[in-house]
N, C-alpha and C positions, 0 to 999 in steps of 0.2 A: 152663454153670452157670445154673440158673434162679434167679429172684429170691428164693425162699424158703430157699435153701441157705446154710449157714454153714461156715466152716472151724473144726473142732473140735480142741482140744488138751487133753492132760492138764495140761500146764504151758505157759503163755504168758509169754514174757519180753519186756519192752519196754525196749529199749536194747542196743546192740551194742558197748559199750565193755568195759573190763576186768571190771566186775562182771557185766554181762549175759552175756558170753561164758563166764565161770566158772560162773555159775548154770545156763545152758543146757546146758553140757557135763556138769556134775555131775548134773543131773536126768536127762539122756538116758542117762548111764552107769548110772543106777539104774533103767533100764527104762521111763522115761516117754516118751510121744509129745510132743515139744517143738516149739513154734513160737517163733521169735525175730523180733521186729519192730524195725527201725531206720530212722531218717529219712535216713541217709546212703547214698550209692550203694555203699559198701564197709564192711566190718566194722572195728572197732577203736576207734570213738568218736573224740573229739577228740584224746586223748592218743596213741593208736596209729594215727592216720590215716596211710594210705599205707605202713604197716610190716608188714601181715599177709601180704605176699607174700615177705618175707625169712625163709628157713627158720631162721636163727639168732635171730631176734627173738622176744621173749616173746609178742607178738601171734600170730606164726605158729604157735607151739606150741599155743595155744588154738584157733585156726582149724582146724588139722589135726585135732585131737581132735573138733571140732564136725562136720567133714565125715565123719569116720569113723563117727559115730553117726547120720548121715542126718537131722540136724535140719533142719526146714523153715525157711528163712530168707526173710523178706520185707524186702528192702532198698528204700530210696527211698520209703517210705511213712510217714505220720504218723498217730498216734492223735489223733482230733479229738473224740470223744464216747463216752460210755457210754450207749447207747440202752436198755439193759435190764440186769438183774443178770447178772453173769458173761459180759458181752458188751461188746466194744469195737468201735467203728467206726473203720476206717483208710482213708486216702485216698492215692492216688498219682497220677501224671500221667495214667494211663489209666483211672482210675475208683476205685471204693471197694468194700470188702467188710466183712463183719462176722465178728469172731473170737470164738468162744465158748471158754471155758476152765473147767477145774475148779479150777486154782490159778493165781494171777497173781503174777509177780515184777516189781517196778518197779525198773529200773536206769537211770533217766533222766539220771543225771549232773548236771553243773553248767555254768554259763556265767559269763563274766566280768562283773564289776560295772563299770559306767561311771559316772563322775561328770561332770556338765556344768561346763565352764569356757569362757570366751570363746574362740571359734575351734575348739571341739571337733568341729564339724560340717564343717570343711574337708576336702576330699578328701585322702587319705593320712594322716589322723589315724584310727587304728583300734585295736582291741584288740590286746594283745600276742599272745594265742593266735590271734586272728583273722588277724593278719599271718603268723604261723607256718603256719597252715592254708593260706593263699593260696600261700605259697612251696612247701609240700608239693604243692600242686596245679599248680605250674608257673610261678608269678610270678617273673620274674627279679629278683634282689635284689643281685647282685654289683655292687660299685662305688657303691652308694648309702649315704648317711649315715642311720642310724636311731638316734634317741634312744629309750631304753626307760624308761618311767616308771610309777609307781603303787605297788603293794605286793604282796608275796607271793613265794614261791620261783619261781613261773612266770616272773617277769621275768628271772631269771638263766638259767633253762633256755632261754628264747626267745632271749636275747642270744647264748648259745653256739651255738644252732642257726643263727641268722642269720649269725654270724661264720664258721661253717664253710662257709656258702654264699656267702661273699665280701662280706658287708655290712661297712661301717665303723661301729663303735659308739662315738660320742664320749663317751657318758655313760649310766650306769644310775642312775636317780633313785628311791630308795626312801623312802616317806614315814615308815616306822617309824624310831625313833631307834636310836643305837648301843647303848644299854643294853638295849633290848628284843631287838635282834639278837644281842647277846652272850649273853643268857640263853637264847635259842633255840638258839644254837650249842652251849652247854654241855649242853642237854637232849638233843642228838643224839649225845653222846659214847658213850652206851650202845648205840647202834645202828650197828654196823660198816658195814652196807651204805649207809646214808644218809651216813655220814662219808666213805666212799669216793666216793660220787656227788658230794658237795660239793667234795672235793679235786680231782676230775676237772674239774668245772665251773670251779673257780678257775684250774686250769692252762690251760684253754681260753681263759679271759678275761684272761690275763696282759696287762697294759698297758692294759686298759679301765678307765676311771675309774668307780668305784662310790661314790656319795654317799648317805649316810643323812640322814633328817630334811629331805628336800626333795621338791618336787612341782611339776607344771606349773601355771602360773597363766594362760597365754594362748598360743594358737597363732596364728601370723601367716602371711599369704600372700594373693596376689591370684589367685583361682581355684583354687589348691591350696596345700598347705603349703609354706612356705619357711623357717620358723624357729619355735622355741618358747622362751618365757620360763620359766625355772625359778626357784623361790623356796625359800629355806631359810636358817635362822640369821640372819634379818633382812636378807638380801641377795637381789638378783635378778641373773640373767645370761641373755643371749639367745644361743641356740645355733642355728646354721644346720643344717638337716636336710632330707632328702627324705621321711622317714616319721617319725611319732611313734607308737610302739607303747605304748599306755597302758591298763592294766587295774588296778582296785583290788580284787584278790583275786577270789574266786569266790562265787557264790550258787547254792544248790541248785535244780534243776528239780523243784519239788514240785506243779506245777499239776495233773498227772494224779492224783497221790496225793490231793490235796484233792478233786478231782472224784469219785473213787470212795469218799470218806468217811474217809480215814485221818486219825488224830489228829496234829496238828502241835504240836511243842514247841520253843520258841525258834527257829522258822523251819525246823526239820528234821522229817522224818518220825519219829515215835516207834516204836521196835521193841524186841522182847525179845531174849533171847540166841540165839534161833533165827531172828532177822530177821523175826518175825511182826509185822504192824501191828495196829492196833485193829480192822481189818475181817477177819472170818474168811476164810481161804484167800487172803489178799493178803499178800505179803512185799515187803520193800524192802531193797536193798543198794547200797552205794557212796555217792557224794557226797550223795544226798538225805537220808541219815541223819546225816552229818557230813562236813565237808571233810577228807579224810585222805590222798588220793593213791592211786596205783596199788595198792600192797601191801594197804592196807586194803580197797579195792574188791574185789580178787580174793578175799581171805579171806571177806568178807561174801557175795560171790557164791556161793562154795562152800557156805557155811552155809545160805544161802537155797535153793540147789538141793537140798541134802540134805533140808531140812525140807519143801519143796514136793513132793518125790517120795515122801514118806511113809517115807523111810529111817529105820531105827531106830538108825543109826549116830549116836553122840553128837557134838555139835559141840565137845565138850571138847578134842579133839585140836587145835583151832584156838584154844583159850582163851588160851594164853600170847601167841601172836602177835597176837591180837585186842586183848588188854589193852595191849600195846606200841603198837599202831596207834591205840588210843583216846587214850593219853597223847600221842602225836605230834599228833593232831588238836586236842587241847585246847591244847597248847603253841603250835601254829600259830595258833589263834584269838587267843590272848593276844598273841603277838608282833606280829601284823600287824593288830591292831585299828585302825580308822580314827581319826585324831586329829580333834577337834572343829573345828580350824582349816579343814578341808576344806569345811565347810558354808558358808564365806565365799567360795568360788571363783566361784559364778555372779554375774553382774551382773544388774540388772533386765531387760535385753534378751536375756540368754542363753537360748537354746532349751533346754528340759528334755525335752519330748516331741517327738521328731523327726517322728513319724508325723503328728501333728496340728498341728505348729508352735506349741506352747504354750510361752510364755516364763515365766521365773522370777517376774517381777513379778505376773503373773496368778495363778500358783499360790499366792503369798503371801497372797492374799485368802481362801483357804479353810482350813477347820479339819480336814479329813479327806480320805483317799483317795477315799471314796465321793462326797463333795461335789465334789471336783475333777473326778471323772469325769462326774458329772451336769451340772455347770455349764460345763465346758470341753472335754469329750471326751478329756481326758488319759488315756492308757492304753487307748484304744479303737480304735487304728489297727491296721495289719497285724501288728505285733509283739505285740499284746495285752498291753502293759505290761511286757514282758520287759526292756526297756531302761530306760524311765523309772520303772517301779515300784520297783526297788531303789534307784534314785537318789533318788526322792521319799521313800522310807522313811528313808534316811539324812539327807537335807536337812531334812525336816520332822518326822521321827520318827512318820510315819503308819504304820499297819498295814493291809495289804490285808485286806478283810473277807470276800471270797468269790471263788470261781472258777465261771464259768458256761460251758457249752458254746456253741459249739465252742472248744476251747482253742488251736486254730490256725485261720486263715482257711480256709474250705471252701466247697463249692458247695451250693446249695439241694437239688439232686437227691440228694446224699449224705446230707444230714440228713433228707430225706423218707423214707428207708428203703425197704423192699421194695415198699411201695405206690407209691412215687414213680418206679419205673423199675427196669430190670434191675441187678443187682449184678454188678460186674465179677469175672471169674475172677482170684483173687489171683495166680496164676502169670503171667497176662498183665500184671498191674500191676507185678510186680517182677522177672520173669524167672526165677522159681523159686529153686532152692537156690543159695546163694553158692558 
């Protein structure tokens, strides 16, 4: 492949989770040449990680349809830049290539929100979803004590998964209050599938202590985690544990959407009923449009795939399901809103930006995210503000003001483009079709 060549697609899908898989399959089944890009080595995203090889699993259903349509899959690569209109630069371990498209579907998912508190940087303190992903990848968890803390339905799902794999769960700590949880539970009564899922999780977690209106205030240990102090209702208790799985709900991955010019509203990508963004020929589906779970993501992926393929089929057949999913998303946001008391978790010496070792007291000197970046380099390390950015937004009520390329760390040779050296064959980068 010479340096002037590009990989061309009718529809380019970024993200291999539920929304991305549904979008790619739908577009391909409507006759489009589709390329799907994902930064994980296998398809399924964070929620379906490791499950696409199980024939009975929902992930397997979509992956088999994807393979049947001969969709070009580029795994283990990241989109780092938009060097030209309708062109994205991707990079993998073996090099980079440029992907041109007629229509782009962004299905970039979400990530956990972390809030800093004393000891949160100790080894074995990690995100709830992050620990689950490690166990799915082979981390032995049997016989260990894992405290689950933070907020959101993910905590309960992770607790059940870890318990199935032999972990002892001494406590699940949810920062939302019982009243908020009760209202959320009542809102689920009209959705049989979610009620069935909730009852199944409750059965799996029988005997596990679940406490509302409580949260971690300090992790303790010499060299690694040994215990965590939990606070709630004016009391504190210290719990011995091997792992603290802690996540404060989810934040959408909107960096690429911002880079290509999509309008953002209340932190999410703004779309219409056909999942079209404010940028012509760019669509968005799944968690970047609202945190709503797997069902919402699949529905929106199907709608985006139809629209991007130019299908005249109306998205109305998804309307009822989409309305229900939207209600669920709004109820989710209300129920698990972060309480203001969590802003008092960091001490002056608590690290907020782990990449650049920036502490809470230093950030208190600044009045905006931009000023903090310019004066302290907060958010300018390898994670590019993905960890400290949402934390600072909550702690100081700052708003990120821009996204600049590259959106992930990359090499100078990749950014230099065709004139800077040969562009790698994308099949060599990723191993071809999944």
